[in-house]
C-alpha positions in Angstrom: 124.2 137.2 157.2 127.6 136.6 158.7 126.9 134.6 161.8 130.5 134.2 162.8 131.0 138.0 162.8 127.8 138.5 164.7 128.9 136.1 167.4 132.4 137.8 167.7 130.9 141.2 168.0 128.2 140.2 170.5 130.3 137.9 172.7 133.1 140.4 173.4 132.6 142.2 176.7 132.2 146.0 176.6 130.4 147.7 179.4 130.0 151.5 179.1 133.4 153.1 179.7 135.2 149.7 179.4 134.5 148.9 175.7 138.1 147.8 174.9 137.5 144.1 174.1 134.6 144.9 171.8 136.4 147.8 170.2 139.4 145.5 169.4 137.1 143.3 167.3 135.7 146.4 165.6 139.2 147.8 164.8 140.3 144.5 163.4 137.4 144.2 161.0 137.5 147.9 159.9 141.2 147.8 159.2 140.5 145.2 156.5 138.1 147.3 154.6 138.8 151.0 155.3 141.4 153.5 154.3 142.2 154.6 157.8 141.2 153.5 161.3 141.9 155.5 164.5 140.9 155.2 168.2 140.4 158.6 170.0 141.0 159.5 173.6 137.6 158.3 174.8 137.9 155.0 173.0 135.7 155.7 169.9 136.8 153.8 166.9 136.7 156.1 163.9 137.3 154.7 160.4 137.0 156.3 157.0 136.4 154.8 153.6 137.2 157.6 151.1 135.2 158.5 148.1 136.3 156.4 145.1 134.7 158.7 142.6 134.9 162.2 144.3 133.1 165.0 142.5 135.2 167.5 140.6 135.5 171.1 141.5 134.6 170.7 145.2 136.6 171.5 148.2 135.9 168.0 149.7 133.5 165.2 149.2 130.3 165.0 151.3 130.9 163.3 154.6 128.5 160.7 155.9 128.9 159.5 159.5 127.5 156.1 160.6 127.5 155.6 164.3 126.7 152.5 166.3 127.5 152.3 170.0 129.7 149.5 171.3 128.8 149.7 175.0 126.5 147.4 176.7 124.8 147.6 180.1 126.5 146.0 183.0 127.7 146.4 186.6 130.7 147.6 188.5 131.9 146.1 191.8 131.3 148.6 194.6 132.0 146.6 197.8 132.8 143.0 198.9 131.2 142.3 202.3 132.6 140.0 205.0 130.5 137.1 203.7 132.0 137.4 200.2 128.8 138.9 198.7 129.3 141.7 196.2 127.5 145.0 196.1 127.5 146.7 192.7 126.4 149.8 190.9 124.8 149.9 187.5 126.6 150.9 184.3 123.7 151.9 182.0 120.1 151.2 182.5 119.4 148.1 184.5 116.1 146.8 185.9 116.2 145.0 189.2 113.4 142.5 188.3 115.1 141.7 185.0 118.6 140.9 186.4 117.6 138.9 189.5 118.6 135.2 189.1 121.0 136.0 186.2 124.5 134.6 185.8 127.3 137.1 185.5 131.1 137.2 184.8 133.2 139.6 186.8 136.2 140.7 184.7 139.0 141.0 187.4 142.5 139.7 187.5 140.9 136.5 186.4 137.3 136.1 185.2 135.0 135.1 188.1 131.5 133.7 187.5 128.7 134.6 189.8 124.9 135.0 190.1 122.7 137.9 191.0 120.9 136.6 194.1 117.1 136.6 193.9 115.5 138.6 196.8 112.7 136.5 198.3 109.5 138.5 198.2 106.5 138.0 200.4 103.0 139.1 199.6 103.3 142.5 201.1 107.0 143.1 200.3 108.0 145.7 197.8 109.9 144.6 194.6 113.6 144.5 195.0 115.7 147.6 193.9 119.2 147.5 192.5 120.5 148.5 195.9 118.9 145.4 197.4 120.7 143.0 195.1 124.0 141.1 195.6 126.2 138.9 193.5 127.2 135.6 195.0 130.3 133.8 193.5 130.4 131.0 196.1 133.8 132.2 197.2 134.9 133.6 200.6 135.9 137.3 200.8 139.6 136.2 201.2 139.5 134.1 198.0 137.5 136.6 196.1 139.7 139.5 197.0 142.6 137.7 195.3 140.8 137.7 192.0 138.7 140.9 191.8 138.8 144.5 193.1 136.4 147.3 193.7 135.9 148.9 190.3 136.0 145.7 188.3 133.3 145.3 185.6 130.7 142.6 185.4 128.8 141.4 182.3 125.9 139.0 182.0 126.9 135.4 181.0 124.7 135.2 177.9 126.4 134.7 174.5 124.6 135.4 171.3 123.1 132.3 169.7 120.5 131.3 167.2 117.2 130.8 169.1 114.8 129.3 166.5 114.5 129.8 162.7 116.1 133.1 161.9 115.6 134.7 165.4 118.8 135.4 167.4 119.1 135.9 171.1 121.7 137.8 173.1 122.4 140.0 176.1 123.5 143.1 174.3 121.7 143.4 171.0 121.3 147.1 172.0 123.5 147.9 170.3 125.8 145.1 169.1 123.3 144.5 166.3 124.1 148.0 165.3 127.8 147.4 165.5 127.4 144.3 163.4 125.4 146.0 160.7 127.9 148.9 160.7 130.8 146.5 160.1 128.9 144.6 157.4 128.0 147.8 155.7 131.6 148.9 155.5 132.7 145.4 154.3 130.1 145.5 151.5 130.5 149.1 150.4 131.4 149.6 146.8 132.1 152.8 144.9 130.8 156.1 146.4 131.0 159.8 145.7 131.1 160.5 149.5 133.5 159.9 152.3 132.0 157.4 154.7 133.0 157.5 158.3 132.2 154.4 160.5 132.2 155.3 164.2 131.9 152.7 166.9 131.0 155.0 169.7 131.4 154.5 173.5 129.3 155.4 176.5 126.0 155.9 174.7 124.1 154.1 177.5 125.3 156.7 180.0 124.5 159.8 177.9 125.8 159.7 174.3 129.2 160.7 175.7 131.3 159.2 172.9 129.4 160.3 169.8 129.5 164.0 170.7 133.3 164.4 170.4 133.4 162.0 167.5 130.9 164.0 165.5 132.7 167.2 166.3 135.9 165.7 164.9 134.4 164.2 161.8 132.2 167.2 161.1 129.7 165.2 159.0 127.2 166.6 156.6 124.9 163.6 157.2 124.7 161.5 160.4 122.9 158.1 160.7 122.9 156.4 164.0 122.4 152.6 163.8 120.5 151.3 166.8 117.7 148.9 167.7 114.2 149.8 166.5 111.6 149.3 169.2 109.9 145.9 168.5 106.6 144.5 169.6 107.0 141.7 172.1 104.9 139.5 174.5 103.6 142.3 176.7 103.6 145.3 174.3 100.5 146.7 172.8 100.6 147.4 169.1 100.3 151.1 169.3 103.3 151.4 171.7 106.0 149.8 169.5 105.5 150.0 165.7 108.0 147.4 164.4 107.6 143.7 164.0 110.6 141.3 163.9 111.2 139.8 160.4 109.4 142.6 158.5 112.3 144.8 157.7 114.7 147.5 159.0 113.3 150.3 161.1 113.6 153.9 160.0 113.2 156.4 162.9 110.9 159.3 162.3 111.3 160.6 165.8 112.6 159.5 169.1 112.9 160.9 172.6 115.9 163.1 171.7 115.8 163.7 168.0 113.3 164.6 165.2 114.7 162.8 162.2 115.4 165.1 159.3 112.1 164.9 157.3 113.9 165.0 153.9 116.3 162.2 154.9 113.6 160.1 156.4 111.5 160.4 153.2 114.5 159.7 151.0 115.2 156.5 153.0 111.6 155.4 152.6 111.7 156.0 148.8 115.1 154.3 148.6 113.8 151.1 150.2 110.7 151.1 147.9 113.0 151.6 144.9 115.2 148.6 145.8 112.5 146.5 147.3 114.2 146.5 150.7 111.7 145.7 153.6 111.4 148.6 156.0 109.2 149.8 158.8 108.4 153.2 160.3 109.7 153.5 163.8 109.3 155.8 166.8 112.1 155.0 169.3 114.2 156.0 172.3 117.2 158.3 172.3 120.2 157.5 170.2 123.6 158.9 169.0 121.6 160.7 166.3 121.1 163.6 168.8 124.8 163.9 169.3 125.4 164.1 165.6 122.4 166.3 164.8 123.5 169.0 167.3 127.2 169.0 166.5 128.9 172.1 165.3 126.4 174.1 163.1 123.9 171.2 162.8 123.9 167.9 160.9 121.2 166.2 158.8 120.5 163.1 160.9 118.2 160.2 161.9 118.4 156.6 163.2 117.9 153.3 161.5 118.2 149.7 162.7 116.8 146.2 162.9 113.9 145.7 165.4 115.0 144.4 168.8 112.7 142.9 171.3 113.3 143.1 175.1 116.0 145.7 175.1 118.0 146.1 178.3 117.3 142.5 179.2 119.5 139.4 178.9 117.2 137.9 176.3 117.1 140.4 173.5 115.8 139.1 170.2 116.5 140.1 166.6 115.7 138.6 163.2 118.4 137.8 160.8 116.5 139.2 157.8 116.1 142.6 159.5 119.9 142.7 160.0 120.4 142.0 156.3 117.8 144.6 155.3 119.6 147.2 157.4 122.9 146.5 155.7 121.4 146.6 152.2 119.7 149.9 152.9 122.8 151.5 154.3 125.0 150.4 151.4 122.4 151.7 148.9 122.2 155.0 150.7 126.0 155.5 150.8 126.1 155.0 147.0 123.3 157.6 146.5 124.1 160.1 149.4 125.5 162.7 147.0 122.2 162.6 145.1 120.3 163.1 148.3 122.3 166.1 149.2 121.9 167.6 145.7 118.1 167.2 146.0 117.9 169.5 149.1 
């Protein structure tokens, strides 16, 4: 795996709606390996690697769209009270119990470090809600107001790093692992008979808002979202999450928003068996696959991705071998996508 690229992708801030720094990294990498790279009005990065061996006597090559969302969960400054404490709103799905006692960075005129203040709980006190929580920077309101404004974005202060062995930890592996595998797929892609579109989408965490217009513009024949597969963790029963870290990429059969195209899912299973790529069957949450599947007159779609433990926390875990398996599978599929379409 490319650890330097993984760290660059994961350490760039990019809260939903404010993905610019992360998308700058994506754009730079894709410009080195694609034929054209554009950024649309919403902030999606859309790159194309044209077919090197396009089929004869066809109007255009088959289009495959790979989509990984660049946005991460975070916060927006809502109010600074007279004591200098910051009230915030969530940008994406946050859990109050998960973010208490976490360090954050507020991206204002200058970056300001702070902490999410833990709310002391007595025996009979209800758990804190997001509305109960405050950020403390240690600065007075006067000093703080010189550096940040209402509307500024905050991310958690947790860079990606190697935890132990081949297990990585980071604050935003949902879905920067997907972004990383998208970039590595395009960097390693050889000759194809199809046009491959790499889309680094925005605002997935607040309702798949970027992938919808991106898919409408690309008009793909096949759409594959790259997102985290639901992995078993410390408190998860085996029947709830199907994937184990280190045992291969996850292939979604169904999720909360999409039923994966049965023919595509079977083809990916067979492809992995043929090339001895470790894979696992997955049932997951909603992804950009829905936005692609329901675009225009309908698109053949599903989701794939390395298993990620503890999504929407600041300590998400992912195994390096699963990232590599995901890249290998996607490269092999791009090389054979025309054969898949011919088999339908």
